[in-house]
N, C-alpha and C positions, 0 to 999 in steps of 0.2 A: 470638444474633448481635447485635453492637453496632449501635446506632442511628446512621444517617448523617444529619446535620443537613440539612434541606431547603433548602440555600442554592443559589444560582445556577440556579434553575429558571425564572426569568422571561426572556422574550425581551428582549434589550437594545434600548433605544430609540435609542441613538446608536452608530455604529461606533467602534471604538477608533481613537485618533488617533496617527499615526506620523510621524516624520521619515524620509524616504526619500532614499537617495543611492546612488551607484555606489561599491562598496567598493574599486575599483581606484585611487581617488584617495588612499587611505590608504597610508602607507609601512609596510613590514614592519619591526617592531621587532627589536632584536638579541637579544631573549630567546630562549632555546633552545626550539624547538617540542616539544610532547609527543611521546612515543614512540608510533608507530602500532602496530597489531597485529603480532604476530610474523610473519616471512616464512613462506609456505606450505612444506610439506615437498616436497622434490624427488623423493621416492620415486615411481616410476612404478607405477600401479595399473591395474586393468582398465578402470575408468571414466574415468580422467583423459584419455586420448587422445580419447574420445568427447565429453567435455565441452569440451575444447579446440577440437575441430572444430566443436562447436555455436556457440561464441563467434565463431569465424572466419566462420560463415555469417551472422551478424547484419550488417545494412547498415552499411558503413563510410564512407559518403559521402552527400552530399545526392542525388546522382544515383542511388545504390543505393536510397535510401528512395523516390525518385520512380518507380522501375521498375514498381511495381504500382499504387500509389495516389498520384496526382499532385495531385488537388484534393478538396475536400469533396464535390463531386458524385460523384467516383469512390467515396468512402467510402459514400455513401448508396446508390449503385447496387449496390455489393458487398453491403451489408446486405440489400437486397431479394432478391439471389440466394440468400441463406442461410436465409430465414425462411418458406418456402412462401407467398410473397406472393400466389399465386393463391387462397389461402383468407383470409378475414377473421379477425380475432382471435376473434370470437364463434364462428366455425366451427371454428377450431382448439381452442378451449376445450371445445367440445362433443364432440370426438373421443374415442373410447376409446383406451386405451394401444395396443392392437393396431392400430387404424386409423391412429393417429398414426405408429407405426413403419412401417406399410405405405406411408404417404405419403412418409416420409423415404427409404425404399428406392427408391421410384419416382423421387424427386428426385435421388438419387445416380446412378441410371442416366442421367438426363437430363444431369447435369453431366458425366458420364464421356464423353458424346458429343463434347464439346469438349476436345481435347487440351491447350488452353492453360489449362484450369481446374484443373490438378493440385493446386496449393496451396489453392485455394478448396475443393476436394473434401476435403482433409485437415482444414481448419477445420470444415467441415460434419460430418465424421465425429466430431470431438471433441465437437461439440454433441450429436450423437446418443448418444454414450457418456454425456454429462452427463444426458441425458433418462433413461437407464436408472438412473442413480444416484438421481434424483428419484423415479422409480417405485418402486424398492426401498425407499427411505427412507419412502415413503408406504404401505408394507406391501403392495404388490402382489406376488404370488408371484414369487420370484426365478427359478424355472424358466421361467415364461411370459415374463418380461422378457428373460432370456438368449436364449430362442428367437427373440424379435423382434429382438434385437440381432444375432444370427447372420445373420438375413435381410439386415440392412443391411450388415454388414461382410464377408460371405463373398466378395463380388466382389473385394475388395482383397487377398485371401489368395493365396498361391502355389498353383499346381495341386496338388491332393492334400492341402493343409494343412487341418486341421480345427480349429475353434474350440471347444475344450472349456470347461467351467466355469472351470477354473484359468486358462486363457488369457484368458478374458473378465475375470476378476478382475484379472489383471495389466494388461490394457489399461485398466481403470478406474483403477487406481493410477497408471499413466503419464499418463492424462488429468489427474488431480488435481495431479500434480507439475508438469505443463506449465502449468496455471492458476496455480499458486503461483509458478512461474518468471516468468510475465508480470507478476504483482503485484509481485514483487521488483524489477522494473525500472521501476515507475511513478515512483519518486523521481528517476530519471535521465531517463526518456523521456516521463513524463506519460501521457496517454491513448494516445499512439502506440505504447506497449509492446504494445497489443493487436493490432498489425499483425505482430508477430514470427512467429506461425505461418504467415503467408503467405510468409515469406522463407526458411523452413527446411524442406527436404524431409525426409521420414521423421520427422516430429515425434514421433509416438507411439513409434516404435522407439527414438529417442534417450532418451526419458524413462523407458523401461523400465530404463535403467541409471543413473538419477538418484536420489540419496539425500542424506542429511544432509551427508556429506563433499563431495559434488558441489556442494551449495548453498553451503557455506562457501567452496569454491574459487571459485565464481562471484562471491560477495559481495566477495571480496578483489580482484577484477579488473573488476567491472562499471563502475567509474568511467572506465575507458578506452574504453568503447563510444562510438561516434560518436553525438552527440545532434543530431537534425535541427533546422534552424532553422524550418522550416515547421511551424506548430502546427495540424495537422488534429485535429478532434474525432472520433477513431476509437474512442472508448470503446464506441460502439454495437456494435463488432465483437467484443467480449469473448465468450468462451464462455458466461459467466454471462448476458449479455444475450440472446444468440442462443437459449439454452435457454429463457429467460423468454418470449421472443416466440413460439417454436415451441409453447409450452404455451398461448398465447392472451393473453399479457401480463396486464394488469389484469383482463381478463375471466375469467381462471382463478382469481382469488381469491388469487394468490400475489404475492410481491414480489421484486425483484432481490436484496435482502438475504437473503431466505429461501432463494433458490436458492444464493447464495454460501455460506450457513451449511451447506447440504447438501454442496456440493462441497468445501468447506474447513472441516470441523466443529471444528477445534481452536481457533478464535479467535472463537467466538460469544459474544454478551453473556450468553446463558442459562447458558453453562458457567462463568461467573465471578461473576455478580451476587449469587449466594447464598453465595459463599465467605466465611468469617469470618477476621478477622485473628488470627494467632498471638498468644497472650497474652504481652505483654512481650518480644517477640522481633524487633521491627522493627530493620532494619539501622542501623548507626551511620553518621553523616555522614563524608564522605571529606575530601580535602585542604582545608587552611585557605586563607585569602585569599592570593592571589599576593603574593609578597614583592617583586616588581618594582615600581618606582615607578609609580603609576598616576595621580597628580595628580587625585584625586577620582573616578576610575573604579574600580568594584568588580566582581568576579565571585566567586561562592561556590556550591559544589555541595552538595546534600543528597541522600542516598541514598533512593530510593523504598522504601516499606514493601512487605511481601509482598502485601497485598490490592490495593494500587495497581498493582503489577506485573501482577497477574492481570487487573484491569479494563482496563489499557492495551491488552491484546490485543483486547478487544471494541471499544474505541475505534478502534483501527487498522482493524479489520474494517469498521466503519461508514464511516470516512473513505475507505478504499481503494475501497469500493463506489461512493462518490460520484465518485471519480476515474475509475473504470472505466465506470460507467453514464452519468454525466452529466459535468458539470464545475463547479468551484466558482465563486463570484462574484469577479471580478477587482476589487479595491479600488484598486489602483494598478499601475503597470507592474512586473511581476515579483512581485506580492504578491496571493495568492488567499485568500479566506475560505471556510471551511466552516460558519460559524456556531458554535453550541455544542450539537450534538445530544445526546440523552439519554446515550448511551454515553460521550461525552467528559466530560459533567457528572459521571457516576458516577466516572470515573477521576480527574478533578480533585478532586472532593469527598473521595475516599478518600486521595489523596496529601496534601491539606492537613490532613485530620483526623489522619493518622498522624504528620505532621511539624510540626504547629502549634506545639507547645511548644518544639521545637528551633529552629524558624525565629524565633519571637518572642524567645526567649532570646538568640539570636545578634544579632538586630537591635537589641535593647535594649543589649547589650554594646557595640555600635559606634555608639550614639547615634542609632539609627533607630527610629521608632515607627510602629506601624500600628494604626489604630482597631479594625478588625474583619477579621481574616484570612479569615473565612468569607463575607464579602460582596464579595470581589474580582470585578471584571468580567473575564471570560475569554472567549476565542474561539480556535478552531482555524484555523491558517493553513498555507499552503505558500509558502515563499520560493524564488524561482528564483535560479540563479547570476547574478551581475551586479547584484543588488539587495540593499541592506542596510537594516535598519529598527530603530528604537528608539523608545520612547514620547516624546512631546513633553515630559513632565514626570516626575520621579521615577524609580523603578525598576520592575522587573518580575520575576515568577516565570515561568519557561519550562519546560514539561514536554515531554519527547520523545514523538513519535508514530512510533517506529521500534523495531525489535528489534536494530539493528546499531549499533556504534560508528561515528560519522561525524566527518569532519574539518570544522571550522567556522572562520570567521574572526571574531575579536572586534575591534571598532573603537572606539578611544578617541576620544570626541567632543571631548575637551579638548586632546589632544596631536596628533591627526590621524595616529596610528600604528595599525598593525594587527598582530595576532599570531595565530598558528595554535593551535588547541586541539582535542583529541580529546574529543568529547562522548559519554560512555558511555550506553547505552540505559536504564540504571536510575538516572539522576541528574537531579534537579530542579536548575535553574540560576537563581540570582538575579543579575540584571544591574542595574548602576546607572551611568548615563552611558556605556554601552557598547552599540554596535550589534551585531547578529547577521547573519552572511552565510554563504551556502553556498559551499563551495570547488568541489565537483563536483555537477552536477545540481541537485537541489532538496532542501529539508529540510521536514519536517512537524512541527508542534509546537502546543502550547496556550500562549497568551500571556495573562498576567494582570497588569494594571497595578497598581502600588502607588504611591499618591500620596506626594509628598515630605512630610517632617515640617514642621510649622509653624515 
């Protein structure tokens, strides 16, 4: 396995410095925008009406968002209703699996006594299903866990309906798809995406019909979802966090990220960090410098190598867990920092290692020098719509923290013009004298400053 240089492992002493502005003051240039992804197929399928109906159920106004949770105090009270708050973390951590599920079954009966708690009950059921995933992952006998799960879920079944092993397996799959759906909306809704299960009836039933095509269908339309102005910190209501607290939180010896890796195992750091780069097969760089007159502004794209693409998934996992469980540090209005956690370091290191020769060759060709590409200061950020940022000096390498093509706005600091660009998820971007802004929702990325040549 190739050796990865140990660069960018120290904590940065000073934050990265940015120029911040409102992108709306930039005029749209007359250059033709990049083509967006192809229009979705109009063919009607079995799942499409269900997913269309799901999107219609999402809150479409500020009033709709306020219908259930209006203040941060509402969020905190709702959390307490979900985590067996009559037991301390130490007491919950000491429970056997059987006793924990028994407590959950009694709590479901208590919630069911209040007819207004229907959506809260559904969210609690999702967490109970998540508990079963954790138990099975920790090698507790599946038969015993399924029996405990039946005890909790049987009341929600139709009269005469039996929950066999296959039904419980499908319910588990639906829970995981629902958790992924919530994560997919964090770039648009931030932590408030975790409120979505409270607004959608029959959440589990809907996600039994949700698959890769459904997810693509939603991805192409999610930018149209109404984004609430009120910024409640409702990440604590995520299924991941509720499962974590039901298990006893830090007293259980587990972490929120460990819970997430169990519920969504395809994007863990462990699954990627030992992968090796294919010999001599890294992707070639894509389009050349824009031919439009830029008057000193440059943008250049380099394709990520195979190892970096893999490690990106782990970085996204870590960053999204921070979005869901807590919230990043706000460094300026509309700009949030996640620091540079280990997973994002590994992703950045791999990307730079694989593309160093190509990047340095290109910069040299265009009269730009860099002393040491492996010592760049980097940091992971989220930029909100309505905020644009670029470094105070020089250029920057920008790595995507997304699996989807996203529409961005590039702002020429010299001419005051703006142009639209489609940023593909496997492309490193080099910017010089250009600002980066989100068009819809927010964008997640790693930003590395490159000092100007002497």
